[in-house]
N, C-alpha and C positions, 0 to 999 in steps of 0.2 A: 569631846563629844563626837560620837560616830553615829549619825542617823542617815537613812536613805529614804528616797521617795517611794520606792517599791511600786505597788499597784495603786497607790493613792493618787488622787488628783492633787495638783499643787496647792489648792486652798485647804484640802484636808491635811496635807503635810504641814502647812503653816500653822493650822490650829493645833496639831500634834506638838509642834515645837513650842508654841505659846503655853501649852499645858504642862510641859515638863517641869518638874520641881527643880529648884536651884535658885541661885541669886538672881535678883532682878537685873535684866540686861536691857540696854538701850534699844530703841527702835532700829537705829542704823546697824547695830551688831546683829540683831535678829534678821534684818533684810539680807545682810551679807551671808550669814549662815544658811538661810533659806535658799537664796539664789545659787549659792555654790553647790547645793545638793540637787538642783534642777538639771534636766537635760540641756545640752548645749544650745539647741534651737530655741528653747524657752528663755534661757539666760540672755541670748542675743536680743530678743524682743524686750525683755524687762529692763535691760541696761539702758535702753534709749527712752524710757518712760519717766515722766515726773508726775505720777498720780498723787493726789492729795492724801489718800489713805492707803494703808497696807492692804485693806480688804479689796480695794479697786485693783491693785496690782495682782492680788490673788485671783480675782475674777478674770482679768486679762490673761493670766498664765493658764487658767483652766480652758479658756477659749482656744488659745494656741495649742494646748495639749490635745483638745478634741479635733481640731482641724489638721494638725500635722503632728501625729504621734511620733515620739522619738524613734529614730532608727537604731538598729542593733549596732553596738560598737564592736569593732573587730580589733583583735590584738595587732599591735604595730608590726610591720614587716621586718623591722630590724630585730625585734625580739624573736620572731619566728626563725629568721635566718641564723641568728646566734645559736638558738637551740638546735637547728639543723646541722650547723657546722660542728657543734659539740658532739652531737649524736654520731655524725660521720667520723669524727676523730676517735671516739670510743670504739666504734665498729672496726675501724682499721687497726686499732691497738689490740682488740680481741682477736682479729684475724692473724696478726703477727704473733701473738702469744700461742695461738693454736698451731701455727706453723712450727714454732720453736719446740712446742711440746711433742709434736709428731716427729720432728727430727731427733729429739732426745730419746724418745721411746724406741724409735727405729734403731738408733745407735746402741742402746742397751740391750735390745732384743738380739741384735746380731752378736754382741759380745757373749751373751748367755746361751745362745743356741749352740748345741753340740756340732762340732765339725765332723768330717768323714770318719775320724778315728774315735768318735764318741766322747771327746773332751770338749768342754766349753772353750770357745775361742777367746783369745786374749794374748797374754805374753807367751811367747814360745818357751817350751821347757828347756831348750838347748841354750838359751841366752843366760849368761851369768847375771846374778842379781847385783846391780850397782846402785849406789846411793846418789841422791841429788846433790848438786853443789851447795844448796842451802843447808841440807842436813850435814854435809861434810864440814862446812864452815862452823856450824854450831857445835858439832861433836866430832872432833878430828879422828877419834878411834871408832871402829865399828862396834856394834852391839856385843859381839862375841868377845872381843878383847876387853871391852869395858866391864863385862860381866865376869869373864873367866881369866883375864890377864894372860899369863904364860901358859895356862892349861887349855886355852882355846884350841879346838880342833878345826874350826872353820874361821874364815875371814871374809868380810865383804869389802871390796875395793871401792873407793880409795880409803886407806886406813893408815894412820901415822904411828901405829903401835911399834915400839922398839922393844924387842925381847931383851930382858936383863940376863946378864951372864950369871947363871946359877951354878953352884959347885956340881961338877959331874955332868954337865950338859954338853961336853965336847965329844 
């Protein structure tokens, strides 16, 4: 059961709870449910009373409600600080991602921008094309020799291709 006091007086709220359909509940359980839904200042006063009837407790609760209306409850500081630290953490992560994106875009822009000769910057044309160690270990012969064998006109170092002696190749 989820009920709230809302704008009602405590006695009105008690009558509302008594009028709800459902199984018959004991007076003690009804008092427990009713008081747990009341503001803290009223709960404190009601807890110390031993009124003979529930209606007298409700009248007392109404008077306390009129004299000292409940104050607004503020979210706990620990919850607010936890949200603040999470927000701060997310903000710093976003800032770091933006910095990395800017660095990457600058790097690629520089590589694609034409140099003074009108060619995109990147690997120099004068350097020979070599293969990585990983590629070499996986495929010990270059692409040209694996494709054309003895008829290959080009070779990319390192390459372990051994030319076979064919008749008339001396």
